[in-house]
N, C-alpha and C positions, 0 to 999 in steps of 0.2 A: 454508513453508506451500505447500500443493499450488495452492491457487489462485493465489498470486503468480507462482508458478514458471510457470503456465500462461499469465498475462500476460508473462512473460519471454520465453516461447516465441514467442508472438505479435510481439513486438519484433523477434525473430531473423527470423521469418518474414516480416515486412514488408519488412524489408532484402532478403531474396533475392527476394522477388516484384518488389519495384521493380526490382532488378538485372535479372530476366527480361524486364520490360518494356522496359528500355534496349537489352538484347540484341535484341530483336525490332526494335527501332528502328535498330539499327546493322545487321543483316542486310536490311534492308529499304532501307537508305540514307536514312534519314529524319532524319537529324540533320545540317541544313544548315548549322547556325551556325557548326560549326567542321570542318575537314579530316578525313578519315575516319581517317586513323593517328592524330591527337591522341584522337579518341573512343576509338579502339580500347585505347590507352595508359591513358586514364582509366578505361575500363570494367574493364580487368586489374589496375589499382591497386585499384580498390573492391573488386574479387573478393577480393584477398588481404588486404586491411582486414577484410573480413567473413569470411572463414575465420579471421582473427587473434581476431576478436570471438567466432565461434561456438565455437571451440577454448577460450577462456578465459573464457566464460560464467559457469560456476560460481564461479570466483575472483572476478571482477566483481561478481558478484549476492550473495555471501555477504560481501563485505567492504565495509563502507560507506565506508571510508577511500578506495576506489578508484571511488567513484560519481562526485565532481565531477572528478578528473581525466580521467576516461573521456568524460563529456559535455564536457569543453574539448575534447579531441582530436576528438571526433566533430564538434563544430560545425565546427572548423576544418578537416576532412577536407570536410566538406559545402560549406563555403564556397568551398574550392580546386575542389571539382569542379564546383561551379557559375560560377567564375570562368573557369576555363580550358576550360569547356564551352559557353561563348557567353553567361552572363548571362541576359539577356532571353528568355523561352521557351527555357530551356535543357532539355535531356533529363533533367537531374538534380535538377530543381525538386520531382519528386513524393519522390525519395530523399532531400533534405534535411528531410523530415517526420521521420525516423527518430529524432534527436536528441529530437524532442518526446515520442515514446512511451517511451524510455529516462526522461527528466525527470519525466513524470507517474508512471510505475512509482516512481522512488526518492523523489520529493520533493512528489508529488500536484500540486495545483491550482496553489500557489505556484511550485514549481519548473518547471511547464509553461508558465504564463505568462511567468515571466521567460525562457525557453530559446525561446519564441515572439518575444518582443520582439529578442533576439539573433539568432534567425534571420532576422527582417524585416530588420533592420540589414545583415546579412552579404548577404542577398539584394540590397539597395540597391546595397552596395558592390561586388557582383559586375556589376551591370550599368553601373555607373561605370567600374569597371575595364575595361570592354569598350566603352568609348567616351562621352565627356561629351555629345557631341551625339545620342548615342542617348537618354541620360538626359533631356536637355531635350525630345527627340521625344516621350518618353512623358508627361513632365508636361503638353505641351501637347495632344498628338492623342490618347493612349492612358491618360490618366489614370484612366479608369474600370476599365480592366486591370490597371494598377498597383496602385491601392487593393484591388481584389479578391484579387490573389496576396498583399500584404501582410495583409490580414484575414484570409485561408485560414489563416494561422500560428497566429491566435488561436483561430480555430474548431476548428482541429485540437487545440490544448493543451485547450481546454474538453472536447473529444468524447475524448479519450484519458485525460485526468484523472479524470474522473467515474467510469467502471466501476472505476479503481484505487482510487478512496476508497471504494466501496461493497465490495470485495472487502477491504480493509483492515479496514473496520469489521466484515465479518462474520467475519473470522478472530479480530479480537478478542472477539466474541460468543462464539464457538466456545470461547476458551479462558476465558472468564469462566464460561462454562456447564460446562465440564469440571471447572474449580476449585470452583464449586458443588456439582456431583456428589460430588466428592471429599469436600468438608467434611460433605454429607449422608451417605455413606456411611460416615464416620468417626463420625458422631454415632450413627447406628444402630448400628455396633458397640458403641460406648460403653453405650449404654442396654440393648443386650442382654445385655451382659456384668453390668451392674448388677442386670438383673431375674434374673438365677441367683444373685448373690451377696450381694445386699441384703435387709435385712428389711421392705424399705419395699415398699408396694404400687406398681403401675403409676403411679397417679395421681400419688403422693408423688414417684417418681423423675421424672416430669415437671416436678414443680413445683422440685423438686432442680436438674434441668438449667438452669430457667430462672433460680433462684437464680445460679447459678453463672454465668450469663450477664449478672450485674447487673441483672436485671430487678426493679422494684419491684411490689408486691402487686398494685397496680392493673393493671400491665402483664401480670402472670401471668394475673390474672382474664380480662382482654380475649382474650389469646391463646387460653387454655383453655376459653373461654366459659363460666366459673363466677363466682360472687360473690366479692368482697374477703373476705367473713367465712369463707368456705368454704377461700380460699388461707390466709388466718391459722391456720385450724386445721390443714391440712396441714404447714403451717411447724412448727406447735407439736408436731405427730406426728413430724414429722421430727427436730427437736432432741430430742424424747425417746428415740425409738429409738436413734438415733445418738450419743447424749450430747454433742451439741454446744451451744456456748453463743452462737453468733454466725452470721449470714448469712456472714462470712468464712469461718469454720470447714467450713461447709457447703458454699461453693465450694471450698475446700480439699480437702475428701472427696470431692466429685465428682470434680476432677480426677485426684487421687491413684489413686482406684481405677477410674478410666474408662481 
C-alpha cells in the first residue's frame, strides 16, 4: 500500500535525521556525558545498524513475522546506546523514539503504547546503570524533568500511532470501494447481456436480478419505487416468458445466463 510505505519511509527518515543531530553534537563536542571516543564508537555502531535496517527495509516491511524480532532488537539497541551514552540527558534520547514509529506502523496504537512503556523502563534502567546516586538525585531534585521525559514516550506513541490508524482505514476503504466498483461493473455487464439475449423488458430484467438476489416483492418494490402489485405482475410475466415455475428457477436462470 503506497500510503503505508510512505510512513515506513518516514520511519527510516527519522532515524537518519536523529543521527544527523547526534553528528552535529559530536562535531561541536557537545556530548559531555561520555568521552568523545565512546561517543564516536556509539555513533558509528548506530550508523551500521541504520544501514542494515535501510537495506533490508522491504524484507522487514513485507514479512509480518519479522516485525516483533525487529522491534525487540531495535529496543535493545536503543537501550544500549542510551546506557553507554550517559543515560540522563543522553544524546541518544531523541533517537530512542525510533522504535515507537515502527511499532505504530506495525501494531498501531496498542503496539505503540506497549513500546512506549518498554522504552520508558529502558530509559530508567539506563539512568540507574550510570549511577544509583544520579537516580536518587533525579527523584529528589529533577523529578519534573524525569516525569516529562518518561511521559514524552507516551505522547510520542499517541502522536505516531494516530496517522498510522488513519492511513490503514483509508487503505481498507479504498479496497472496499474497489471491490464494490468491480461488483457493480460485473452486474452492469450481466444486465447488458441479458438486455440483448432475453425476451424480457428492461424493467422485468431489473426485477429478475433482484429475484436472483433473494429479494422479496416488498423489497423489490421499495428498491425500484413501484408498488407490490406491479412487482407481482412483473414476476408473473417473467415466469410466463421464460417458462419458469418458481423464484429459485428464476434465480438460476439469471446466474446461468449472466
